[in-house]
ZAMARLO-225297 format. One record per residue: residue number from 1; residue in one letter; chain; x, z, y of N, C-alpha, C, O in turn. Coordinates in steps of 0.05 Angstrom, whole numbers. Atoms other than C-alpha are relative to their C-alpha. Layout:
// residues N
REC  seq  type  mol  n_east    n_up  n_north  ca_east   ca_up  ca_north  c_east    c_up  c_north  o_east    o_up  o_north
REC  NUM     a    A       X       Z        Y        X       Z         Y       X       Z        Y       X       Z        Y
...
This chain:
// residues 192
REC  seq  type  mol  n_east    n_up  n_north  ca_east   ca_up  ca_north  c_east    c_up  c_north  o_east    o_up  o_north
REC    1     m    A      -8       4      -27      296     193        74       1      28       14     -17      44       10
REC    2     k    A      -3     -26      -14      320     250       118     -21       2       22     -31     -18       32
REC    3     r    A      21      -5      -21      271     281       167       8     -12       27      -9     -22       41
REC    4     i    A      -7      12      -25      312     258       226      -4     -30        1      -8     -42       22
REC    5     e    A       5      29        1      305     187       202     -30      -7        5     -36     -28       16
REC    6     e    A      29       4       -7      229     195       207      -3       0       30     -20     -14       41
REC    7     v    A       1       0      -29      241     212       280       8     -27       11      -5     -38       29
REC    8     y    A     -10      26       -9      281     148       290     -21     -22       -5     -26     -39       12
REC    9     r    A      21      20        7      227     107       254     -23       2       20     -33     -19       29
REC   10     e    A      23      -4      -18      172     137       298       7      -9       29      -9     -22       42
REC   11     i    A      -8       9      -27      211     126       363       0     -30        1     -10     -42       20
REC   12     l    A      -2      29        0      225      54       344     -28     -13       -3     -33     -34        9
REC   13     f    A      27      11        3      153      42       322     -15       1       27     -27     -18       35
REC   14     q    A      14      -3      -26      126      69       388      12     -19       21      -3     -32       36
REC   15     s    A     -12      17      -21      176      31       431       0     -30       -7      -5     -46       11
REC   16     m    A       0      28        7      180     -35       392     -28     -12       -4     -34     -33        6
REC   17     e    A      25      12        8      110     -44       366     -23       9       18     -42      -7       23
REC   18     k    A      21     -10      -17       67      -1       412       7      -3       30      -9       3       47
REC   19     k    A     -10       4      -28      109     -16       475      -1      26       16      -4      25       40
REC   20     k    A       1     -26      -13      111      59       491      29      10        1      39      19      -20
REC   21     n    A     -28      -7       -2      180      76       517       4      28       12      27      37       15
REC   22     n    A      -1     -27      -11      164     145       545     -13      19      -20     -38      17      -25
REC   23     l    A      11     -18       21      155     200       492       8      28        6      26      34       22
REC   24     t    A      -8     -28       -2      158     275       486       9      10      -27       1       0      -48
REC   25     q    A      -9     -12       25      192     318       435     -23      13      -15     -25      11      -40
REC   26     s    A      23     -13       13      128     356       422     -18     -21      -13     -30     -15      -34
REC   27     y    A      16      22       13       91     290       408      12      -7      -27      -2      -9      -47
REC   28     l    A     -14       7       25      143     272       356      -3      22      -21      -9      17      -44
REC   29     a    A       2     -23       19      142     342       325     -28       2      -12     -32       6      -36
REC   30     n    A      28      -2        9       65     343       321      -7     -24      -18     -20     -20      -38
REC   31     t    A       7      24       15       58     271       297      13       0      -28       0      -7      -48
REC   32     l    A     -15       1       26      111     279       242      -2      26      -15       9      29      -37
REC   33     n    A       3     -27       13       94     352       226      27      11       -7      32      20      -29
REC   34     i    A     -27     -12        3      166     375       236       6      18       24      -8      17       44
REC   35     s    A      -7     -19      -22      199     428       279      13     -15       23      25     -36       21
REC   36     l    A     -13      10      -24      222     416       350      30      -1       -3      44     -18        8
REC   37     s    A     -29      -1        4      292     435       327      10     -25      -15      32     -35       -9
REC   38     v    A      -7      24       14      294     376       279      -1     -24       19      16     -42       18
REC   39     v    A       3      22      -20      269     329       334      24       1       19      36     -20       25
REC   40     n    A     -23      -3      -18      322     357       381      26      -9      -13      43     -22       -1
REC   41     l    A     -24       8       15      376     347       328       1     -30       -3      23     -42        0
REC   42     a    A       1      29        3      354     275       318       6     -14       27      19     -35       27
REC   43     l    A      -3      12      -27      354     261       393      28       3       11      37     -13       27
REC   44     n    A     -27      -6      -11      423     290       406      19     -24       -1      30     -31       20
REC   45     p    A     -18      23        0      465     231       382     -10     -24       17       5     -39       28
REC   46     l    A      11      22      -16      417     182       416       5       5       30      10     -14       44
REC   47     r    A      -6      -6      -28      426     218       482      29      -4        6      36     -16       27
REC   48     k    A     -29       3       -4      502     219       474       8     -29        2      27     -35       17
REC   49     m    A      -8      28       -1      505     144       463     -15     -16       21     -11     -40       24
REC   50     g    A      15      13      -21      458     129       520     -24     -17       -9     -33     -34        6
REC   51     a    A      23      15       11      401     102       477     -26      12       11     -46      -3       12
REC   52     i    A      23     -13      -12      352     152       508       9      15       25      32      23       27
REC   53     k    A      -6     -16      -24      348     187       575     -19      24        0     -44      20        1
REC   54     i    A      16     -24        1      324     259       573      -9       7       28       8      10       47
REC   55     n    A      11      -9      -25      278     278       630      -9      29       -3      -6      41      -24
REC   56     q    A       8     -29        1      249     347       647     -21       5      -21     -20      25      -35
REC   57     r    A      22      -5       18      186     339       606      -3     -21      -23     -20     -19      -40
REC   58     n    A       2      21       20      198     277       564      27     -15       -2      47      -6        9
REC   59     f    A     -24      17        1      249     223       547      -8     -29        0     -30     -36       -9
REC   60     d    A       5      29       -1      254     149       558      18     -14      -20      42      -7      -23
REC   61     v    A     -16      17       18      277      99       506      14     -21       18       0     -38       30
REC   62     v    A     -15      17      -17      332      61       542      12     -24      -15      13     -46       -5
REC   63     d    A     -13      21       16      365      21       486      -9       1      -29       2      15      -45
REC   64     k    A      12       1       27      323       6       424      20     -10      -20      21      -1      -43
REC   65     k    A     -20      12       18      378     -36       394      20      20      -10      27      21      -34
REC   66     k    A     -19     -20        8      427      22       394     -13      19      -21       0      27      -40
REC   67     i    A      14     -18       18      375      67       360      -3     -13      -27       2      -1      -48
REC   68     l    A       5      14       25      359      14       308      26      -3      -16      26       3      -40
REC   69     y    A     -25       3       14      432       1       290      12      27       -8      25      29      -29
REC   70     y    A     -10     -27        8      449      75       290     -14       9      -25      -2      19      -44
REC   71     w    A      15      -8       23      393      89       241       8     -17      -24      11      -6      -46
REC   72     a    A      -7      18       22      411      28       199      27       9      -13      30       7      -37
REC   73     s    A     -26      -8       10      483      53       193      -1      27      -13      15      32      -32
REC   74     a    A       1     -27       11      463     124       177     -16       1      -26     -13      19      -42
REC   75     r    A      18       0       23      411     106       124      15      -3      -27      34     -19      -29
REC   76     n    A     -11       2       27      429     116        51     -23      -5      -19     -35      13      -30
REC   77     i    A      23       8       16      376      78        12       3       7      -30     -17      13      -43
REC   78     e    A      -5      -7       29      408      93       -56     -11      28       -7     -21      32      -29
REC   79     k    A       9     -27        5      390     167       -49     -31       2       -2     -41      21      -14
REC   80     d    A      29       0        1      316     149       -42     -12     -13      -25     -36     -12      -29
REC   81     i    A      11      13       24      310     111      -108      -9      21      -20       7      37      -29
REC   82     i    A      11     -18       19      264     149      -154      -5     -13      -27     -10       0      -47
REC   83     y    A       3      15       25      256      95      -207      11     -28        4       7     -40       25
REC   84     k    A      -9      28        0      289      29      -223      -1     -11      -28       4       3      -48
REC   85     t    A       2      13       25      280     -21      -278       3     -30        3       4     -41       25
REC   86     r    A      -1      29        1      286     -93      -299     -27     -10       -9     -36      -3      -30
REC   87     a    A      25      13        7      221    -132      -298       5     -29       -4      13     -43       15
REC   88     e    A      -5      28        6      227    -199      -332     -23     -17        8     -37     -30       -8
REC   89     k    A      22      15      -12      177    -232      -286       9     -11       27      28      -1       38
REC   90     p    A      -7      10      -27      180    -274      -223      -8      22       21     -25      38       16
REC   91     v    A       5     -20      -22      181    -233      -158     -29       0        8     -40      22       12
REC   92     t    A      28       0       -9      111    -256      -138     -18      14      -20     -37      26      -12
REC   93     k    A      15     -14       20       84    -231      -204       4      30        1     -15      45       -1
REC   94     i    A      -6     -29       -3      119    -164      -197     -16      12       24     -28      32       22
REC   95     e    A      14      -9      -24       91    -157      -126     -30       2       -5     -43      21        5
REC   96     s    A      29       0        4       20    -175      -149      -9      22      -19     -33      29      -19
REC   97     e    A       7     -21       19       22    -122      -204       5      28       10       2      47       -6
REC   98     m    A      -5     -27      -11       39     -64      -158     -26      15        5     -47       2       11
REC   99     p    A      23     -16       -7      -10      -7      -149      -7      -3       30      10     -10       46
REC  100     n    A       9       5      -28      -51     -10       -84      13      19       20      15      13       44
REC  101     d    A     -10     -20      -19      -19      52       -54      30      -3        7      41      13       22
REC  102     v    A     -29       4       -7       53      25       -51       2     -12       27     -16     -26       37
REC  103     i    A      -7      13      -26       85       4        14      25     -16       -6      45      -6      -16
REC  104     y    A     -22      17        6      131     -55         7      23       5       19      20      11       43
REC  105     g    A     -24      -3      -15      203     -51        31      17     -24       -2      11     -42      -18
REC  106     a    A     -20      20        1      261     -97        44     -11     -29        0     -26     -36       18
REC  107     y    A       7      28        1      249    -170        23     -30      -5       -1     -40     -22       14
REC  108     s    A      29       3        2      176    -163         3     -13       7       26     -32      -6       35
REC  109     a    A      12      -9      -26      160    -125        67       3     -22       21     -15     -28       36
REC  110     y    A      -5      21      -19      192    -180       108     -19     -24       -5     -32     -34       13
REC  111     k    A      17      23        8      153    -234        70     -29       5        9     -42     -12       20
REC  112     f    A      28      -6       -6       86    -199        79      -5       4       30     -26      -3       41
REC  113     k    A       3      -5      -29       98    -179       152       2     -25       16     -14     -30       35
REC  114     f    A      -5      24      -16      124    -245       178      -9     -26      -12      -6     -47        0
REC  115     k    A      10      24       14       93    -294       128      22     -21       -2      17     -45        4
REC  116     d    A     -23      18        0      162    -324       118      19      11      -21      21      35      -27
REC  117     i    A     -21      -7       19      218    -324        66      25     -16        7      27     -39        1
REC  118     p    A     -25      14       -8      287    -341        95      17      -9      -23      33     -27      -20
REC  119     a    A     -16       7       24      318    -343        25     -15       9      -24     -31      28      -23
REC  120     d    A      11     -10       25      297    -336       -47      12      28       -6      35      33        0
REC  121     y    A      -9     -27        7      302    -264       -71      -9       7      -28     -29      -3      -37
REC  122     s    A       7      -7       28      299    -231      -139      -4      30       -4      -9      39      -26
REC  123     e    A       5     -29        2      291    -156      -123     -25       7       16     -30      -4       37
REC  124     v    A      24     -10      -13      228    -119      -105       5      30        6      12      45      -12
REC  125     y    A      -3     -28       -8      233     -53       -66     -28       9       10     -40      -5       27
REC  126     v    A      25     -12      -10      171     -10       -56       4      29        5      21      42       -7
REC  127     y    A       0     -29       -5      158      59       -28     -25      11      -13     -47      -1      -12
REC  128     s    A      22     -13       13      114     105       -68       5      30       -2      28      39       -4
REC  129     s    A      -3     -29        3      100     180       -71       4       8      -28      17      29      -34
REC  130     d    A      -2      -6       28       96     178      -146       4     -26      -16     -11     -45      -14
REC  131     a    A      -7      25       15      128     127      -192     -14      -2      -27      -9     -21      -42
REC  132     k    A      12       0       27       86     145      -254     -16     -25       -6     -14     -37      -27
REC  133     e    A      17      24        4       36      88      -245      18     -25       -2      12     -43      -18
REC  134     i    A     -18      23        1       93      39      -233      15      -1      -26      19     -22      -38
REC  135     e    A     -13      -2       26      129      64      -295     -18     -10      -22      -8     -22      -41
REC  136     k    A      19       9       21       66      50      -336      -1     -31        0      -2     -43      -21
REC  137     r    A       3      29       -2       63     -21      -310      27     -15       -6      27     -37      -15
REC  138     f    A     -27      12        3      139     -34      -313      17      20      -15      29      38       -2
REC  139     s    A     -15     -20       16      172       3      -370      30       0        6      41     -20       16
REC  140     k    A     -28      -4       -6      243      29      -365      17     -20      -15      14     -24      -39
REC  141     n    A     -19      19       11      297     -23      -376      25       1       18      23      -6       41
REC  142     n    A     -24      -5      -16      368      -8      -353      17     -25        5      37     -23       19
REC  143     n    A     -15      24       -4      392     -80      -354      -4     -12       28     -25     -21       34
REC  144     n    A       1      13      -27      408    -103      -283     -27       3       14     -42     -17       15
REC  145     p    A      27      -5      -12      348     -72      -246      -6     -20       22      11     -28       38
REC  146     n    A      10      17      -21      306    -116      -201     -25      11       13     -36      -1       31
REC  147     l    A      23     -15      -12      250     -67      -185       9      28        7      18      43      -10
REC  148     f    A      -9     -26      -10      266      -6      -143     -23      14       14     -36       3       32
REC  149     v    A      20     -16      -13      218      49      -124      14      21       17      30      36        6
REC  150     l    A     -12     -19      -19      238      89       -63     -20      22        7     -44      16        9
REC  151     k    A      17     -23       -6      210     158       -47     -13      -4       28       1      -7       48
REC  152     k    A      15       3      -25      156     151         6      -4      27       13     -12      46        0
REC  153     d    A       5     -25      -13      154     206        58     -29       2        9     -43     -18        9
REC  154     n    A      29      -5       -7       88     237        80      -9     -14       25     -33     -19       29
REC  155     n    A       7      13      -25       90     203       148       0     -31       -2      -7     -44       18
REC  156     m    A       0      29        3       98     132       121     -27     -10       -7     -37      -6      -30
REC  157     k    A      27      11        4       31      97       128       1     -30       -4     -16     -42      -17
REC  158     e    A      -4      29        1       57      25       134      29      -6        3      45      12       11
REC  159     t    A     -27       8       -5      121     -13       137       3      -9       29     -11     -27       38
REC  160     t    A      -5       8      -28      146     -16       209      21     -22        1      36     -26      -18
REC  161     i    A     -21      21       -4      189     -72       236      27      12       -2      45       1      -14
REC  162     a    A     -26     -13        1      246     -23       245       7       8      -28      30       6      -37
REC  163     q    A      -5      -8       28      238       2       173       9     -24      -16      28     -21      -32
REC  164     i    A      -8      24       14      243     -69       147      29      -7        7      45     -13      -11
REC  165     f    A     -28       7       -9      306     -82       188      20      19      -13      40      10      -24
REC  166     v    A     -19     -20       12      339     -17       164       2      -4      -30      24      -1      -41
REC  167     d    A      -1       6       29      320     -32        92      19     -24       -5      37     -22      -22
REC  168     l    A     -16      24        4      350    -102        97      29       5        6      47      -6       -7
REC  169     w    A     -28      -6       -7      413     -76       131      14      14      -23      39      10      -26
REC  170     n    A     -12     -15       22      425     -32        70      -1     -14      -27       6      -2      -47
REC  171     m    A       1      15       25      415     -86        18      28     -12       -6      42     -20       13
REC  172     k    A     -26      10        8      476    -110       -21       0     -30       -7      21     -42       -8
REC  173     e    A       2      28       10      451    -178       -44       9     -19       22       5     -14       46
REC  174     w    A     -11      19      -19      482    -239       -11     -21     -11       19     -16     -17       42
REC  175     y    A      21      12      -16      415    -265        15     -12      20       20     -28      12       37
REC  176     a    A       9     -19      -20      402    -201        54       9      -9       28      -5      -4       47
REC  177     r    A     -10      10      -26      444    -233       109     -19     -21       11     -24     -21       36
REC  178     d    A      19      20       -9      394    -291       113     -25      14       11     -36       6       32
REC  179     f    A      24     -15       -9      336    -242       119       6      14       27     -10      14       45
REC  180     l    A      -8     -14      -25      374    -201       172       2     -19       24      -7     -13       46
REC  181     k    A      -3      20      -22      390    -263       213     -28      -8       10     -33      -9       34
REC  182     a    A      27       8       -8      317    -285       212     -14      24       14     -30      20       33
REC  183     m    A      13     -23      -12      295    -214       228      10       5       28      -6      11       46
REC  184     e    A     -11      -3      -27      342    -210       288     -13     -20       19     -18     -14       42
REC  185     e    A      13      21      -17      312    -275       314     -29       8        7     -38       4       30
REC  186     k    A      28      -7       -5      241    -249       306      -3      25       17     -22      28       32
REC  187     t    A       2     -26      -14      255    -180       336      15       0       26      14      20       41
REC  188     n    A     -17       0      -24      301    -201       393     -16       9       25      -7      25       40
REC  189     g    A      16      -7      -23      245    -196       445     -10      29       -1     -15      41       20
REC  190     l    A      10     -27        3      222    -129       417      22      21        7      16      44       13
REC  191     l    A     -22     -19       -5      291     -98       428       9       1       29      26      17       36
REC  192     e    A      -8       1      -29      296    -115       502     -16      20       16     -12      23       40
């Protein structure tokens, strides 16, 4: 994931989940351990589309939905895949055999966060800093992969609601639409 995407994730986490709509560039730079120039670069398109309002010492999140959809459209999940394989097991079994340090993404993240499954799914996406332990548990098999390991950035401590939405937006499977529809219903109040 690009560093500017970490900025979008943090802005959306603060505004959607923490209900904090007034942030500073220095807060983002310090929290994410990135330069102010990267934060400024990330904020530029958001300012131009009216999703944030820049003040003298801070900025206000004006339109969370615009930020969310902008990030979802810019995200390239394929570039973050560091390991993929076919595990001939049910999804629940694959999820239960994951190392403790993984962070679930996409369908599994939705299931664990909202305690709901809008449709049956057959792929497991996880974030991990190192795929070695997962490779030991799920050996390489190039036949139609159903387990995908995505590179976890240093600032990812948990799956945020925005991260789940962006993951689902970038899924190709037909049932991603069912998850997205359910997600939009659950997050509607958070985006206002």
